[in-house]
Phi, psi and omega in degrees: 000317182295327182293322178294318178293320177297319177298319178297317179295320178296321178296321177293322178295318178298318180296315186288322189252335189242323185216131179262029176281132186291344181300329180294324177292319180294321177295320179296314180295318180293325177295316177295323176297317177296323178296320181285320185273319182231081185298333181281356184297322183267008183298317177297321178293322178295321178300315178294317183296314180288329174296318176298321178297320178295316180296315179296324177296318178295316183292312184293325178296313181294321180294314180295319179293323178294315179298317179298318181297313184285332182266343185238307188288312182296314177298323178296320178297317178294320179296317179295324178292320178295326180279354178084017179285133179218069184294331179274357180056043182291324180294318179293323181292321181292328182283315190260340182060021174256175179288149178258008179286146175277138174270118181244129174261085185226131175263120182281137180232186182297330180293333180290338183262359182287304180243079186287338183249000000 
């Protein structure tokens, strides 16, 4: 159904901005009529259209995440390594093979749960 309405709108846009041929209005009206009378008429076209949307969504998501990773995450990691930052204490862990966790002798109370973040 959405594909038929989209087709009608595209035909009207073509008529208004690109071609003043009346055939575009008739195609638009007939498309809207088919949507109202036979809603299943555009189902094969809708299946293809939504399938294309899913494929483009998968591809564009992976491409954007890959670009973000290579342009943002990797340079930040290299800069932190050059500056000597070791927040995970990986160098200390590799040398001693002991745990890098801090031992805290702390009794948790109600005040610890008020502003947890």
